C-alpha positions as CSV (number, residue, x, y, z in Angstrom):
1,X,3.7,-0.7,-19.5
2,X,6.0,-3.6,-18.5
3,X,7.4,-3.7,-15.0
4,X,11.1,-3.6,-14.4
5,X,11.0,-7.4,-13.7
6,X,9.2,-8.0,-16.9
7,X,11.9,-6.0,-18.9
8,X,14.7,-7.9,-17.2
9,X,13.1,-11.0,-18.2
10,X,13.0,-10.0,-21.7
11,X,16.8,-10.7,-21.8
12,X,15.8,-14.4,-21.9
13,X,14.7,-13.9,-25.5
14,X,18.0,-12.7,-26.7
15,X,19.6,-16.1,-26.3
16,X,23.1,-16.7,-25.7
17,X,25.0,-13.4,-26.2
18,X,27.8,-12.9,-28.8
19,X,30.0,-11.3,-26.1
20,X,29.8,-13.4,-23.0
21,X,29.1,-11.7,-19.7
22,X,31.7,-11.9,-16.8
23,X,31.8,-14.8,-14.7
24,X,29.8,-13.6,-11.5
25,X,30.8,-14.8,-8.2
26,X,28.9,-17.8,-6.7
27,X,26.1,-16.4,-4.6
28,X,26.8,-17.6,-1.0
29,X,23.4,-16.0,0.2
30,X,21.4,-18.7,-1.5
31,X,21.4,-22.6,-0.8
32,X,23.3,-24.7,-3.5
33,X,22.7,-28.4,-4.4
34,X,25.3,-30.6,-2.6
35,X,28.4,-31.6,-4.7
36,X,27.7,-34.6,-6.8
37,X,30.1,-37.3,-7.2
38,X,31.8,-37.5,-10.6
39,X,32.1,-41.0,-12.0
40,X,32.7,-40.3,-15.7
41,X,35.1,-42.1,-17.9
42,X,37.4,-39.6,-19.9
43,X,35.1,-40.3,-22.9
44,X,31.9,-39.5,-20.9
45,X,33.5,-36.4,-19.5
46,X,34.5,-35.4,-22.9
47,X,31.0,-36.1,-24.2
48,X,29.5,-33.8,-21.3
49,X,31.6,-31.0,-22.3
50,X,31.0,-31.2,-26.0
51,X,27.3,-31.5,-25.3
52,X,27.2,-28.1,-23.5
53,X,29.7,-26.4,-26.0
54,X,27.4,-27.1,-29.1
55,X,25.1,-24.3,-27.8
56,X,27.9,-21.7,-28.1
57,X,29.8,-20.3,-31.1
58,X,33.2,-22.1,-31.8
59,X,35.2,-19.1,-30.9
60,X,34.1,-19.3,-27.3
61,X,34.8,-22.9,-26.9
62,X,38.3,-22.8,-25.6
63,X,37.4,-20.5,-22.7
64,X,34.2,-22.1,-22.0
65,X,35.6,-25.7,-22.1
66,X,38.0,-24.9,-19.3
67,X,35.4,-23.1,-17.2
68,X,32.8,-25.9,-17.7
69,X,35.4,-28.6,-16.9
70,X,36.1,-26.8,-13.7
71,X,32.4,-26.5,-12.7
72,X,32.2,-30.4,-13.5
73,X,35.2,-31.1,-11.3
74,X,34.2,-28.7,-8.5
75,X,30.4,-29.1,-8.3
76,X,29.9,-32.5,-10.2
77,X,27.9,-30.9,-12.8
78,X,27.9,-28.2,-15.5
79,X,25.6,-25.2,-14.5
80,X,26.8,-22.6,-16.8
81,X,27.3,-20.2,-13.9
82,X,28.4,-17.3,-16.3
83,X,24.9,-17.2,-17.7
84,X,22.9,-17.2,-14.5
85,X,20.6,-14.2,-14.1
86,X,22.0,-11.4,-12.2
87,X,19.6,-8.6,-13.5
88,X,16.6,-10.0,-11.6
89,X,16.0,-12.4,-8.7
90,X,16.2,-16.0,-9.7
91,X,12.7,-17.0,-8.7
92,X,9.4,-18.2,-10.1
93,X,7.7,-15.3,-12.0
94,X,4.0,-15.0,-13.3
95,X,3.8,-16.9,-16.6
96,X,2.7,-14.0,-18.5
97,X,6.0,-12.1,-17.7
98,X,8.1,-14.5,-19.4
99,X,8.8,-13.5,-23.1
100,X,7.2,-16.1,-25.2
101,X,4.7,-16.6,-28.1
102,X,2.6,-19.0,-26.1
103,X,2.0,-20.1,-22.6
104,X,3.4,-23.5,-23.3
105,X,6.7,-22.1,-24.3
106,X,6.7,-19.7,-21.4
107,X,6.2,-22.7,-19.0
108,X,9.5,-24.3,-20.1
């Protein structure tokens, strides 16, 4: 039988959900990377946003574009905080607990 942790990691094989989860609050109990300076031109900023949005269905773009732009302005990077794991601890797990067809894929 799979452990609760392994079952939670199974959510990784689902991909980006059709219905986006609620934006979780930023976890103040863990250290975060320092804010990075944003030295992007308007064209580079637009490219950064379009690069991340290409992974999401078009109907989610309007909401996510504003959210990702705010992440870029606030943290200097787009982290996609909405999709961070909340069902299991964000830590390294044994490679055989990740849902993958081969160890090389699990290691990514």
